[in-house]
PASENU-94963 format. One record per residue (C-alpha): residue in three letters; residue number from 1; x, y, z. Coordinates in steps of 0.2 Angstrom, whole numbers. Each point is the difference from the previous one (the first is absolute). Layout:
N
{atom 'ALA' NUM {X Y Z}},
...
// end
This chain:
474
{atom 'MET' 1 {-48 -362 -255}},
{atom 'PRO' 2 {4 13 -14}},
{atom 'ASN' 3 {7 16 4}},
{atom 'THR' 4 {-13 15 -2}},
{atom 'PRO' 5 {7 13 -12}},
{atom 'LEU' 6 {4 16 9}},
{atom 'SER' 7 {-9 10 -13}},
{atom 'SER' 8 {-16 -8 4}},
{atom 'HIS' 9 {-1 8 17}},
{atom 'ASN' 10 {-9 16 2}},
{atom 'GLN' 11 {9 12 12}},
{atom 'PHE' 12 {-15 3 10}},
{atom 'ASP' 13 {-7 -18 1}},
{atom 'ASN' 14 {-3 -7 17}},
{atom 'LYS' 15 {5 17 8}},
{atom 'SER' 16 {18 -2 -5}},
{atom 'GLN' 17 {12 15 -1}},
{atom 'ALA' 18 {4 8 -17}},
{atom 'TRP' 19 {18 -8 1}},
{atom 'SER' 20 {-5 -17 7}},
{atom 'ALA' 21 {5 -10 -16}},
{atom 'ARG' 22 {18 3 5}},
{atom 'PHE' 23 {-1 -10 16}},
{atom 'SER' 24 {-4 -18 4}},
{atom 'GLU' 25 {-9 2 16}},
{atom 'PRO' 26 {-13 14 6}},
{atom 'VAL' 27 {5 13 13}},
{atom 'SER' 28 {-4 -4 18}},
{atom 'GLU' 29 {-15 8 8}},
{atom 'LEU' 30 {12 9 13}},
{atom 'VAL' 31 {11 7 -14}},
{atom 'LYS' 32 {-16 6 -10}},
{atom 'ARG' 33 {-5 10 16}},
{atom 'TYR' 34 {18 6 3}},
{atom 'THR' 35 {3 6 -18}},
{atom 'ALA' 36 {-17 6 -5}},
{atom 'SER' 37 {-4 19 0}},
{atom 'VAL' 38 {-18 0 -6}},
{atom 'ASN' 39 {-7 3 18}},
{atom 'PHE' 40 {8 18 -1}},
{atom 'ASP' 41 {4 4 -18}},
{atom 'GLN' 42 {-18 -2 -6}},
{atom 'ARG' 43 {-2 18 5}},
{atom 'MET' 44 {10 4 -16}},
{atom 'ALA' 45 {-13 -9 -11}},
{atom 'HIS' 46 {-7 16 -8}},
{atom 'PHE' 47 {17 5 -5}},
{atom 'ASP' 48 {5 -17 -6}},
{atom 'ILE' 49 {-15 0 -12}},
{atom 'GLN' 50 {4 18 -5}},
{atom 'GLY' 51 {18 -5 -4}},
{atom 'SER' 52 {-6 -16 -9}},
{atom 'LEU' 53 {-12 10 -11}},
{atom 'ALA' 54 {14 12 -5}},
{atom 'HIS' 55 {11 -14 -4}},
{atom 'ALA' 56 {-13 -9 -11}},
{atom 'ASP' 57 {-4 17 -9}},
{atom 'MET' 58 {19 1 -4}},
{atom 'LEU' 59 {1 -18 -6}},
{atom 'ALA' 60 {-15 2 -11}},
{atom 'SER' 61 {7 16 -7}},
{atom 'ILE' 62 {16 -9 -6}},
{atom 'GLY' 63 {-9 -15 -6}},
{atom 'ILE' 64 {5 -13 13}},
{atom 'ILE' 65 {-18 -3 5}},
{atom 'SER' 66 {-15 3 -11}},
{atom 'ALA' 67 {-13 13 2}},
{atom 'GLN' 68 {-12 -13 5}},
{atom 'ASP' 69 {11 -6 13}},
{atom 'LEU' 70 {1 17 7}},
{atom 'THR' 71 {-19 2 0}},
{atom 'GLU' 72 {-1 -16 9}},
{atom 'ILE' 73 {13 5 13}},
{atom 'GLN' 74 {-9 16 3}},
{atom 'ARG' 75 {-16 -9 2}},
{atom 'GLY' 76 {7 -13 12}},
{atom 'MET' 77 {9 13 10}},
{atom 'GLY' 78 {-16 10 2}},
{atom 'GLN' 79 {-9 -15 7}},
{atom 'ILE' 80 {14 -3 12}},
{atom 'THR' 81 {0 18 6}},
{atom 'GLN' 82 {-19 -2 3}},
{atom 'GLU' 83 {3 -16 10}},
{atom 'ILE' 84 {14 7 11}},
{atom 'GLU' 85 {-11 16 3}},
{atom 'ALA' 86 {-15 -11 5}},
{atom 'GLY' 87 {11 -11 11}},
{atom 'GLN' 88 {-4 -15 -10}},
{atom 'PHE' 89 {18 -4 -7}},
{atom 'ASN' 90 {7 -16 6}},
{atom 'TRP' 91 {18 3 6}},
{atom 'SER' 92 {10 -16 1}},
{atom 'LEU' 93 {16 -3 10}},
{atom 'ASP' 94 {5 -13 -12}},
{atom 'LEU' 95 {3 14 -13}},
{atom 'GLU' 96 {12 9 11}},
{atom 'ASP' 97 {-4 18 -4}},
{atom 'VAL' 98 {-12 13 -8}},
{atom 'HIS' 99 {7 -2 -17}},
{atom 'LEU' 100 {-2 -18 -2}},
{atom 'ASN' 101 {-17 0 8}},
{atom 'ILE' 102 {-6 13 -13}},
{atom 'GLU' 103 {8 -9 -14}},
{atom 'LYS' 104 {-8 -16 4}},
{atom 'ARG' 105 {-17 7 1}},
{atom 'LEU' 106 {3 9 -16}},
{atom 'VAL' 107 {4 -16 -9}},
{atom 'GLU' 108 {-16 -8 7}},
{atom 'LEU' 109 {-10 14 -7}},
{atom 'ILE' 110 {8 3 -17}},
{atom 'GLY' 111 {11 -15 -4}},
{atom 'ASP' 112 {16 1 -10}},
{atom 'ALA' 113 {-1 19 -2}},
{atom 'GLY' 114 {3 1 19}},
{atom 'LYS' 115 {15 -12 -2}},
{atom 'ARG' 116 {8 12 -13}},
{atom 'LEU' 117 {-1 15 12}},
{atom 'HIS' 118 {16 -4 9}},
{atom 'THR' 119 {10 0 -17}},
{atom 'GLY' 120 {15 12 2}},
{atom 'ARG' 121 {0 2 19}},
{atom 'SER' 122 {4 -8 16}},
{atom 'ARG' 123 {-7 0 17}},
{atom 'ASN' 124 {16 9 5}},
{atom 'ASP' 125 {-4 16 -11}},
{atom 'GLN' 126 {-19 -3 3}},
{atom 'VAL' 127 {1 2 19}},
{atom 'ALA' 128 {12 14 -1}},
{atom 'THR' 129 {-12 9 -11}},
{atom 'ASP' 130 {-15 -4 11}},
{atom 'ILE' 131 {9 7 16}},
{atom 'ARG' 132 {4 16 -9}},
{atom 'LEU' 133 {-17 2 -6}},
{atom 'TRP' 134 {-7 -3 17}},
{atom 'LEU' 135 {13 11 9}},
{atom 'ARG' 136 {-3 14 -12}},
{atom 'HIS' 137 {-18 0 5}},
{atom 'GLU' 138 {4 -1 19}},
{atom 'VAL' 139 {12 15 -2}},
{atom 'ASP' 140 {-13 10 -9}},
{atom 'THR' 141 {-13 -4 14}},
{atom 'SER' 142 {13 4 14}},
{atom 'SER' 143 {5 16 -8}},
{atom 'ASN' 144 {-18 6 -1}},
{atom 'LEU' 145 {-2 -4 18}},
{atom 'LEU' 146 {15 10 5}},
{atom 'ARG' 147 {-8 15 -9}},
{atom 'ILE' 148 {-16 -3 10}},
{atom 'LEU' 149 {9 -1 16}},
{atom 'ARG' 150 {10 16 -4}},
{atom 'HIS' 151 {-16 9 -4}},
{atom 'LYS' 152 {-7 -5 17}},
{atom 'LEU' 153 {15 6 8}},
{atom 'ALA' 154 {0 17 -9}},
{atom 'GLN' 155 {-19 2 4}},
{atom 'LEU' 156 {3 -2 18}},
{atom 'ALA' 157 {16 11 -1}},
{atom 'LEU' 158 {-11 14 -7}},
{atom 'GLN' 159 {-12 -2 14}},
{atom 'HIS' 160 {14 2 12}},
{atom 'ALA' 161 {12 12 -8}},
{atom 'ASP' 162 {-2 11 16}},
{atom 'THR' 163 {0 -14 13}},
{atom 'ILE' 164 {16 2 10}},
{atom 'MET' 165 {8 -15 8}},
{atom 'PRO' 166 {18 -4 6}},
{atom 'GLY' 167 {13 -6 -12}},
{atom 'PHE' 168 {11 -13 7}},
{atom 'THR' 169 {18 -6 -1}},
{atom 'HIS' 170 {5 -15 11}},
{atom 'LEU' 171 {-18 0 5}},
{atom 'GLN' 172 {4 16 10}},
{atom 'VAL' 173 {-10 17 -4}},
{atom 'ALA' 174 {11 9 -13}},
{atom 'GLN' 175 {-10 14 -9}},
{atom 'PRO' 176 {-18 5 -3}},
{atom 'ILE' 177 {-7 -7 -17}},
{atom 'THR' 178 {-17 -1 -7}},
{atom 'PHE' 179 {-9 -17 -1}},
{atom 'GLY' 180 {-3 3 -18}},
{atom 'HIS' 181 {19 1 -3}},
{atom 'HIS' 182 {3 -16 10}},
{atom 'LEU' 183 {-13 -9 -11}},
{atom 'LEU' 184 {8 7 -16}},
{atom 'ALA' 185 {16 -8 5}},
{atom 'TYR' 186 {-8 -17 -3}},
{atom 'ALA' 187 {-8 6 -16}},
{atom 'GLU' 188 {18 3 -6}},
{atom 'MET' 189 {5 -18 5}},
{atom 'PHE' 190 {-14 -7 -9}},
{atom 'GLY' 191 {4 11 -15}},
{atom 'ARG' 192 {17 -8 -1}},
{atom 'ASP' 193 {-8 -17 2}},
{atom 'ALA' 194 {-11 4 -16}},
{atom 'GLU' 195 {16 6 -9}},
{atom 'ARG' 196 {9 -17 4}},
{atom 'LEU' 197 {-15 -10 -6}},
{atom 'ALA' 198 {-1 10 -16}},
{atom 'ASP' 199 {19 -3 -3}},
{atom 'CYS' 200 {-2 -18 4}},
{atom 'ARG' 201 {-14 -2 -12}},
{atom 'ARG' 202 {11 5 -15}},
{atom 'ARG' 203 {11 -15 3}},
{atom 'ILE' 204 {-15 -11 3}},
{atom 'ASN' 205 {-8 5 -16}},
{atom 'ARG' 206 {12 -10 -11}},
{atom 'LEU' 207 {-6 -15 -9}},
{atom 'PRO' 208 {10 -17 2}},
{atom 'LEU' 209 {-12 -10 -11}},
{atom 'GLY' 210 {10 -7 -15}},
{atom 'ALA' 211 {15 -5 11}},
{atom 'ALA' 212 {-8 -17 0}},
{atom 'ALA' 213 {9 -12 12}},
{atom 'LEU' 214 {16 10 0}},
{atom 'ALA' 215 {7 2 -18}},
{atom 'GLY' 216 {-14 7 -9}},
{atom 'THR' 217 {-9 -9 -14}},
{atom 'SER' 218 {3 -5 -18}},
{atom 'TYR' 219 {-17 6 -5}},
{atom 'PRO' 220 {-1 17 -8}},
{atom 'ILE' 221 {-9 8 14}},
{atom 'ASP' 222 {-5 18 1}},
{atom 'ARG' 223 {4 5 18}},
{atom 'GLU' 224 {-3 19 -3}},
{atom 'ARG' 225 {-18 -4 -5}},
{atom 'VAL' 226 {-3 -10 16}},
{atom 'ALA' 227 {7 15 10}},
{atom 'ARG' 228 {-11 12 -8}},
{atom 'THR' 229 {-15 -11 2}},
{atom 'LEU' 230 {4 -2 19}},
{atom 'ALA' 231 {5 19 2}},
{atom 'PHE' 232 {18 -4 4}},
{atom 'ASP' 233 {12 14 -3}},
{atom 'SER' 234 {13 -12 -7}},
{atom 'VAL' 235 {7 -18 -1}},
{atom 'CYS' 236 {13 -8 11}},
{atom 'ARG' 237 {16 0 -10}},
{atom 'ASN' 238 {8 -16 5}},
{atom 'SER' 239 {-9 -16 1}},
{atom 'LEU' 240 {10 -8 14}},
{atom 'ASP' 241 {-3 16 11}},
{atom 'ALA' 242 {-18 1 -5}},
{atom 'VAL' 243 {-6 -17 7}},
{atom 'SER' 244 {11 1 16}},
{atom 'ASP' 245 {-1 19 5}},
{atom 'ARG' 246 {-10 4 16}},
{atom 'ASP' 247 {8 16 3}},
{atom 'PHE' 248 {-16 9 -4}},
{atom 'ALA' 249 {-9 -10 14}},
{atom 'ILE' 250 {14 4 12}},
{atom 'GLU' 251 {-1 18 -4}},
{atom 'PHE' 252 {-19 0 3}},
{atom 'CYS' 253 {3 -9 17}},
{atom 'ALA' 254 {13 13 4}},
{atom 'ALA' 255 {-12 14 -4}},
{atom 'ALA' 256 {-14 -9 10}},
{atom 'ALA' 257 {12 -1 15}},
{atom 'LEU' 258 {3 18 -1}},
{atom 'ILE' 259 {-19 4 -1}},
{atom 'MET' 260 {-3 -11 16}},
{atom 'MET' 261 {15 8 9}},
{atom 'HIS' 262 {-9 17 -3}},
{atom 'ILE' 263 {-17 -8 5}},
{atom 'SER' 264 {9 -6 16}},
{atom 'ARG' 265 {7 16 5}},
{atom 'LEU' 266 {-17 8 -2}},
{atom 'SER' 267 {-8 -14 9}},
{atom 'GLU' 268 {12 3 15}},
{atom 'GLU' 269 {-5 18 1}},
{atom 'LEU' 270 {-19 -4 -1}},
{atom 'VAL' 271 {2 -12 14}},
{atom 'LEU' 272 {10 13 11}},
{atom 'TRP' 273 {-12 14 -5}},
{atom 'MET' 274 {-15 -11 5}},
{atom 'ASN' 275 {7 -4 17}},
{atom 'PRO' 276 {-11 9 13}},
{atom 'ARG' 277 {15 8 8}},
{atom 'ILE' 278 {4 9 -16}},
{atom 'GLY' 279 {-18 0 -8}},
{atom 'PHE' 280 {4 9 -16}},
{atom 'ILE' 281 {-12 -10 -11}},
{atom 'ASP' 282 {-13 -13 1}},
{atom 'LEU' 283 {-3 -13 -14}},
{atom 'ALA' 284 {-17 -5 -5}},
{atom 'ASP' 285 {-7 -15 9}},
{atom 'ARG' 286 {0 -11 -16}},
{atom 'PHE' 287 {19 0 1}},
{atom 'CYS' 288 {1 -5 18}},
{atom 'THR' 289 {-4 -15 11}},
{atom 'GLY' 290 {-4 -2 19}},
{atom 'SER' 291 {6 -11 13}},
{atom 'SER' 292 {-7 -17 6}},
{atom 'ILE' 293 {3 5 18}},
{atom 'MET' 294 {2 19 1}},
{atom 'PRO' 295 {-16 9 -6}},
{atom 'GLN' 296 {7 17 -1}},
{atom 'LYS' 297 {13 -5 -13}},
{atom 'LYS' 298 {1 7 -18}},
{atom 'ASN' 299 {15 -8 -8}},
{atom 'PRO' 300 {7 7 -17}},
{atom 'ASP' 301 {1 -17 -8}},
{atom 'VAL' 302 {2 5 -18}},
{atom 'PRO' 303 {16 10 2}},
{atom 'GLU' 304 {7 -12 12}},
{atom 'LEU' 305 {-3 -15 -12}},
{atom 'ALA' 306 {7 11 -14}},
{atom 'ARG' 307 {16 2 10}},
{atom 'GLY' 308 {1 -19 1}},
{atom 'LYS' 309 {-4 -3 -18}},
{atom 'THR' 310 {15 11 -5}},
{atom 'GLY' 311 {12 -14 6}},
{atom 'ARG' 312 {-10 -12 -10}},
{atom 'VAL' 313 {3 10 -16}},
{atom 'TYR' 314 {19 2 5}},
{atom 'GLY' 315 {1 -19 1}},
{atom 'HIS' 316 {-7 -2 -18}},
{atom 'LEU' 317 {14 12 -7}},
{atom 'THR' 318 {13 -10 9}},
{atom 'ALA' 319 {-7 -16 -6}},
{atom 'LEU' 320 {0 5 -18}},
{atom 'LEU' 321 {18 7 1}},
{atom 'THR' 322 {5 -17 8}},
{atom 'LEU' 323 {-9 -10 -13}},
{atom 'MET' 324 {9 8 -14}},
{atom 'LYS' 325 {18 2 7}},
{atom 'GLY' 326 {6 -17 -5}},
{atom 'GLN' 327 {-9 -4 -16}},
{atom 'PRO' 328 {10 -4 -16}},
{atom 'LEU' 329 {-8 5 -17}},
{atom 'ALA' 330 {-13 -3 -5}},
{atom 'TYR' 331 {-17 -6 8}},
{atom 'ASN' 332 {1 -11 15}},
{atom 'LYS' 333 {-15 -7 10}},
{atom 'ASP' 334 {5 11 15}},
{atom 'ASN' 335 {-9 14 -9}},
{atom 'GLN' 336 {-16 -8 4}},
{atom 'GLU' 337 {3 7 17}},
{atom 'ASP' 338 {-1 18 -6}},
{atom 'LYS' 339 {-18 1 0}},
{atom 'GLU' 340 {-8 -3 17}},
{atom 'GLY' 341 {11 14 8}},
{atom 'LEU' 342 {-3 11 -15}},
{atom 'PHE' 343 {-19 -3 1}},
{atom 'ASP' 344 {-1 3 18}},
{atom 'ALA' 345 {11 16 -1}},
{atom 'ALA' 346 {-12 7 -13}},
{atom 'ASP' 347 {-15 -5 10}},
{atom 'THR' 348 {6 7 16}},
{atom 'ILE' 349 {4 18 -7}},
{atom 'ARG' 350 {-16 0 -10}},
{atom 'ASP' 351 {-11 -4 15}},
{atom 'THR' 352 {11 11 12}},
{atom 'LEU' 353 {-1 15 -11}},
{atom 'THR' 354 {-19 -2 -3}},
{atom 'ILE' 355 {-3 -1 19}},
{atom 'PHE' 356 {12 15 4}},
{atom 'ALA' 357 {-8 11 -12}},
{atom 'ASP' 358 {-17 -3 8}},
{atom 'MET' 359 {7 1 17}},
{atom 'ILE' 360 {9 17 -3}},
{atom 'GLY' 361 {-15 8 -7}},
{atom 'GLY' 362 {-9 -4 17}},
{atom 'ILE' 363 {12 6 12}},
{atom 'GLN' 364 {-7 12 14}},
{atom 'VAL' 365 {13 13 6}},
{atom 'ASN' 366 {1 7 17}},
{atom 'ALA' 367 {8 17 -4}},
{atom 'ASP' 368 {0 6 18}},
{atom 'ALA' 369 {10 -15 6}},
{atom 'MET' 370 {13 3 -14}},
{atom 'ARG' 371 {2 18 4}},
{atom 'ALA' 372 {2 -4 19}},
{atom 'ALA' 373 {13 -12 -4}},
{atom 'ALA' 374 {9 13 -11}},
{atom 'LEU' 375 {1 12 15}},
{atom 'GLN' 376 {10 -13 9}},
{atom 'GLY' 377 {19 -3 -2}},
{atom 'TYR' 378 {4 18 -5}},
{atom 'ALA' 379 {-4 -2 -18}},
{atom 'THR' 380 {4 18 -5}},
{atom 'ALA' 381 {18 0 7}},
{atom 'THR' 382 {7 -1 -18}},
{atom 'ASP' 383 {-11 15 -4}},
{atom 'LEU' 384 {8 10 14}},
{atom 'ALA' 385 {17 -4 -6}},
{atom 'ASP' 386 {-5 5 -18}},
{atom 'TYR' 387 {-6 16 7}},
{atom 'LEU' 388 {16 4 8}},
{atom 'VAL' 389 {10 -5 -16}},
{atom 'LYS' 390 {-11 13 -10}},
{atom 'LYS' 391 {5 13 13}},
{atom 'GLY' 392 {19 -4 -4}},
{atom 'VAL' 393 {4 -13 13}},
{atom 'PRO' 394 {11 -14 -7}},
{atom 'PHE' 395 {-10 -16 0}},
{atom 'ARG' 396 {10 -10 12}},
{atom 'ASP' 397 {-1 14 13}},
{atom 'ALA' 398 {-19 2 -3}},
{atom 'HIS' 399 {-1 -19 3}},
{atom 'GLU' 400 {9 1 16}},
{atom 'THR' 401 {-11 15 6}},
{atom 'VAL' 402 {-16 -9 -3}},
{atom 'ALA' 403 {6 -16 8}},
{atom 'LEU' 404 {3 10 16}},
{atom 'ALA' 405 {-17 7 -2}},
{atom 'VAL' 406 {-8 -17 -2}},
{atom 'ARG' 407 {9 -6 16}},
{atom 'HIS' 408 {-7 15 9}},
{atom 'CYS' 409 {-18 -5 -6}},
{atom 'GLU' 410 {3 -18 6}},
{atom 'THR' 411 {3 7 18}},
{atom 'GLN' 412 {-15 11 -1}},
{atom 'GLN' 413 {-11 -13 -9}},
{atom 'CYS' 414 {-5 12 -13}},
{atom 'ASP' 415 {1 3 -19}},
{atom 'LEU' 416 {12 12 -9}},
{atom 'ALA' 417 {-16 10 -5}},
{atom 'ASP' 418 {-4 2 19}},
{atom 'LEU' 419 {16 9 4}},
{atom 'THR' 420 {-1 19 2}},
{atom 'LEU' 421 {9 11 -11}},
{atom 'ALA' 422 {12 5 14}},
{atom 'THR' 423 {4 -18 3}},
{atom 'LEU' 424 {3 -3 -18}},
{atom 'GLN' 425 {11 15 -1}},
{atom 'SER' 426 {10 -7 14}},
{atom 'PHE' 427 {6 -13 -12}},
{atom 'HIS' 428 {4 12 -14}},
{atom 'ALA' 429 {-2 19 -1}},
{atom 'LEU' 430 {-5 -1 -19}},
{atom 'ILE' 431 {-17 -8 5}},
{atom 'ASP' 432 {-14 12 -2}},
{atom 'THR' 433 {-19 0 0}},
{atom 'ASP' 434 {-1 -7 -17}},
{atom 'VAL' 435 {6 -17 7}},
{atom 'PHE' 436 {-17 -5 5}},
{atom 'GLU' 437 {-5 -1 -18}},
{atom 'VAL' 438 {12 -14 -3}},
{atom 'LEU' 439 {-3 -9 16}},
{atom 'THR' 440 {-18 -4 -5}},
{atom 'LEU' 441 {-4 -17 -8}},
{atom 'GLU' 442 {-9 9 -14}},
{atom 'GLY' 443 {15 12 -3}},
{atom 'SER' 444 {12 -15 0}},
{atom 'VAL' 445 {-9 -10 -14}},
{atom 'ALA' 446 {-5 15 -10}},
{atom 'ALA' 447 {18 6 -2}},
{atom 'ARG' 448 {4 -16 -9}},
{atom 'ARG' 449 {-9 3 -16}},
{atom 'HIS' 450 {14 -5 -12}},
{atom 'ILE' 451 {-1 -15 -12}},
{atom 'GLY' 452 {-1 -15 12}},
{atom 'GLY' 453 {-4 10 15}},
{atom 'THR' 454 {-14 -3 13}},
{atom 'ALA' 455 {-9 17 -2}},
{atom 'PRO' 456 {-19 -2 -3}},
{atom 'GLU' 457 {1 9 -16}},
{atom 'ARG' 458 {13 -12 -7}},
{atom 'VAL' 459 {-10 -15 6}},
{atom 'ARG' 460 {-15 6 -10}},
{atom 'ILE' 461 {11 2 -15}},
{atom 'GLU' 462 {8 -17 1}},
{atom 'ALA' 463 {-16 -9 4}},
{atom 'GLN' 464 {-9 8 -14}},
{atom 'CYS' 465 {14 -5 -12}},
{atom 'ILE' 466 {-3 -18 5}},
{atom 'LEU' 467 {-19 2 -2}},
{atom 'ASP' 468 {3 8 -18}},
{atom 'GLU' 469 {12 -14 -4}},
{atom 'LYS' 470 {-13 -13 5}},
{atom 'GLN' 471 {-14 8 -10}},
{atom 'SER' 472 {11 1 -16}},
{atom 'ASN' 473 {3 -19 1}},
{atom 'ASP' 474 {-19 -4 2}},
// end
């Protein structure tokens, strides 16, 4: 029986892989399932098409493909986009990934023009480009959600700039603060998160396309043109690094882990504040669930689940770091494992930020419960010490004097503000009638009007700055 010339095989006949001519037997079904990524990387289809169109435009501009080929490729990709959006695209496990699935369909639609599209590129630089395009979009989405969440926090802070609550250290009452000030602490955290995403985006936004498999290409490609078309800031400067770099994905997961850590801290406080023994806040019913056996229960499931999802995002960061730590240059199949964790991290922070912005906007505050809690634990003790310092008493002596006064209050089961002037003067002769101004909760918070302080006037200024920043970005 005569041998069939290799050139007679169409690379896509009989559902074969693009590289099947190299091998004497087909890949086993188990290996197909084990090595395929199309079940999860098909979410990059839009960006794969976007990158392919930019590549085709460049090939036509330098004469590698004809203007007619470019027109056909654009037409075919348009139809493929419509099929994907309508849910009518046939994704095949035999074709491994999103790239080959789209290329096969393109060839079916337009013939040889579709086969010319892959000139001057490899799946290595193609997937690296797709991931960056997709991740850039996710960063922009999450950055906008962070702005919305900060906006919600600032709005609630403005409403409660005068609402007094206890500030804690070691979960013990420390000093009076305003609830607005407490909320703005989280606005600061999420502001840093936005800065990290913006910084990460700069390194994401470099074009790897043109690196080909690992060494570049012999075709006279115009990488800068492709970068401009795809709105990349620059091109990757080394072909080996371009196809094997996943630092940008690790950076994103690190930023996502920090976002979730901040979400988890806020979640912990929401859970504590909603406990009936504390009763500072109530969450809207749509963010809570009941019990299958206890009819009175209202459980803060959303913040609890967000705490749990935080560990999941941490795991994706660790997995990516471990994935990359032993890889030699250049591309290795290991890198296929970069996507599922990265996709899930992006999905998790996107959904979490969306839900939390809505949830924060609907918080009901029990100001009376907050004020009552601030009256416990001698929250104005530091104010009394500061009062004595301003009278000329060394701080360490003032500290000891107030500690003695607190011990006396504990035995009498009263607050410092409940002591008579005579009793207070028994601890130090410099105490006078003006002391009662500093022993009030309102006097304590109002005195801290410097930048970063808890005074209501400062809370209003800081909250308005965030709201103005949000409006300028809209």
